[in-house]
N, C-alpha and C positions, 0 to 999 in steps of 0.2 A: 111094182113101185107103189109106195104108200102116199096118200094125200094127207096133209095136215091143215088145220085151221089156225090162223094167227090173228091176233088183234093188234093192228098197226094203224097209226094215224093215216087218214086218206091222203093227205098232202105228201107225206113221206113215201107212200106207195106210188103216187103219181110221179114224183121226182125219180124214184128208183127205176120205174118202168122206162122213163125217158132216157135215163143214163144207160140202162141195159141196151135199149135200141140203138143208141149212139155207139155203143161198143160192139154192136152186131150180135147180141146174145139175147136171152130172155131173162126175165126176173126169176123164173123157176131155176134156170141153170145157174144163175148167180147165187141163189139161196143154197143150192146143192154144194156149190164150190165153197161158200162161206162155212156151211155146216161141216164140210169135210176138213177144212182148215182148223176149225174149232176143235174137232175131235182129235186131230193129229197133234195138237199142241202138247198134250200130256204124254204122247208117245215119244220115247227117246229116238232121236235120229240115228240112223245107221252111220257108222264112222266113214268118213270120206277117205278113199284110198287114192292117193296120187301116184300114178305109175311113173316109174323112172326110166329114162332112156339108157340103153346099154352104153357104157363108157369103156374105152380101151384102157386097160391097165398099163400097157406098154408105153403109150405115147400121150395118154390123156385125150380128152375130146371124145366125140362120138365114134363108135366102132365103124370100121370100113363098111361101105354099102348103104349107109344111112345118109340120105340127101336132106340136109337141114333146110333147103328151100322148098321141099315138098311135104305138104301136110300128110299126104297118104303114106309116104315113106316113114315119117315120124310116128304116125298112128300105128302102122304095122310093127315098127320096132318096139313101141310100148306094149302092144298086144302080145308080141312074142316074149318079151321080158316078163309080163304078168303070168303067162302060161308056165314058163320055166320056174318062176318063183313059187307058184302053187304046187308044182310037182316035186320040188326039193324040200 
């Protein structure tokens, strides 16, 4: 990891260090985070893929075996649908 030297107002550094401590982090970690965000601004974001739940064509609604009150059941159904979509 490289070190850099910056010229920043002493009062601003003091305030930034206090805020970083309040957030449970370090000023170095915050600077890495900000530089990372700065660099990624010009990078196009990957498209967001929203998985779809399998729907019964015969009766509408969710396919049998998917419990809408269970997050795990819903996630499993979305994952299975994503795999089938990628294979076809």
